[in-house]
C-alpha positions in Angstrom: -0.2 -0.1 0.1 2.8 2.4 1.1 4.6 1.7 -2.3 1.2 2.6 -4.3 0.9 5.8 -2.5 4.7 6.6 -3.4 3.9 6.0 -7.2 0.6 8.1 -7.1 2.6 11.2 -5.6 5.8 10.9 -8.1 5.0 13.4 -10.9 8.0 12.9 -12.8 6.3 11.6 -16.0 3.5 14.3 -16.0 5.0 16.6 -18.1 6.0 13.9 -20.6 2.3 12.1 -20.4 1.0 15.5 -21.2 3.5 16.0 -24.5 2.4 12.5 -25.5 -1.3 13.5 -25.4 -1.2 17.4 -26.6 1.2 16.6 -29.6 -1.0 15.2 -32.2 -3.3 17.7 -31.7 -0.7 20.5 -32.4 0.9 18.9 -35.1 -2.4 18.3 -36.5 -3.2 22.4 -36.2 0.2 23.2 -37.8 -0.5 20.7 -40.8 -3.8 22.2 -41.1 -2.4 26.0 -41.2 0.4 25.2 -43.5 -2.0 23.3 -46.2 -4.9 25.8 -45.8 -2.0 28.4 -46.6 -0.5 26.5 -49.7 -4.3 25.7 -50.7 -5.2 29.4 -50.5 -2.2 30.6 -52.2 -2.7 28.3 -55.0 -6.0 29.9 -55.8 -4.3 33.1 -56.0 -1.4 32.2 -58.1 -4.1 30.2 -60.3 -6.4 33.9 -60.5 -3.4 36.0 -61.4 -2.6 34.1 -64.2 -5.6 33.5 -65.6 -6.5 37.2 -64.9 -3.2 38.3 -66.9 -4.0 36.1 -70.0 -7.6 37.2 -69.8 -6.6 40.8 -69.9 -4.3 40.2 -73.0 -6.8 38.3 -74.8 -9.8 40.8 -74.2 -7.1 43.5 -75.9 -6.9 41.3 -78.8 -10.5 40.1 -79.0 -9.6 36.7 -78.8 -7.1 33.7 -77.1 -4.9 33.1 -79.7 -3.1 29.5 -80.0 0.3 31.5 -78.5 -1.9 32.7 -76.0 -3.7 29.8 -74.9 0.2 27.8 -75.1 1.3 30.5 -72.6 -1.6 30.2 -70.1 -1.2 26.3 -70.2 2.8 26.7 -69.7 2.4 29.2 -66.7 -0.4 27.1 -65.3 2.1 24.1 -65.6 4.9 26.1 -63.8 2.8 26.4 -61.0 1.8 22.8 -61.2 -1.4 22.7 -62.9 -1.0 20.4 -65.6 -1.9 17.2 -67.4 -5.3 15.7 -67.5 -6.9 16.8 -64.8 -6.8 20.3 -66.1 -9.4 21.7 -68.0 -9.7 25.0 -69.9 -12.9 26.2 -71.6 -13.1 29.3 -73.5 -16.7 30.9 -74.6 -17.7 32.0 -76.8 -15.7 28.8 -78.5 -14.7 31.2 -81.5 -12.9 33.0 -79.2 -10.3 30.5 -78.5 -10.0 28.9 -82.2 -7.1 28.4 -84.1 -8.0 31.2 -86.8 -6.3 34.5 -85.9 -8.6 36.5 -88.0 -11.8 35.6 -86.3 -12.2 37.7 -82.8 -15.2 39.3 -80.7 -15.8 42.9 -81.3 -15.8 45.5 -78.9 -18.4 45.0 -76.1 -19.1 41.4 -76.3 -18.2 39.1 -73.6 -15.2 36.5 -73.4 -15.2 33.9 -70.6 -12.5 31.5 -69.0 -13.3 29.1 -67.0 -9.9 26.7 -65.5 -10.5 23.9 -63.3 -7.5 21.9 -61.7 -9.7 18.4 -61.2 -7.2 17.3 -58.8 -8.1 17.6 -54.8 -5.9 20.0 -53.2 -3.6 18.1 -49.8 -5.6 20.4 -48.1 -8.7 17.9 -48.7 -6.8 15.0 -47.2 -6.5 17.0 -43.9 -10.2 18.5 -44.1 -11.3 14.7 -45.0 -10.1 13.2 -41.6 -12.7 14.8 -39.5 -15.4 15.1 -42.2 -15.6 11.8 -44.1 -18.3 12.6 -46.1 -16.5 15.5 -47.6 -16.8 15.9 -51.3 -13.5 16.0 -53.1 -14.7 18.3 -55.6 -15.1 21.3 -53.2 -10.7 21.3 -53.2 -10.8 21.6 -56.6 -9.0 24.7 -57.3 -10.7 26.7 -60.4 -11.2 30.2 -61.9 -14.3 31.6 -64.0 -13.6 35.1 -64.9 -15.0 37.3 -67.7 -15.0 40.6 -69.5 -15.6 42.5 -72.4 -13.5 42.8 -75.7 -12.0 45.8 -76.5 -10.9 45.0 -80.2 -12.9 47.2 -82.6 
């Protein structure tokens, strides 16, 4: 009985035990912050790239093949490439390969880019919400503007 009482009074392992219990939650919280920041930085990167290319397309009245290639290359340099990347330009003749056709001034050109691969942030969120749909963590942009070509 005396040995048990001495064992309960001994507080030597309490700090280590507390660390072992708290550390997984602390690690998850830090991981959540880092991956959440990376997720929103990737969204911002895609927005900036698409806005730059759409601005140029609005001035010339269409997405030329060169401009489309620049868009794909710049997106690829930020990790958005492969078969998971979908680029849609409407109206369709604004993105055709004919350099003579263009959208006249005042008409709208829309660019929709979706990277259909869930970000790593999805895995961290799925841990606590297993029914979470992965498409909510696709990175995408849908922007439009009026052509400036006469």
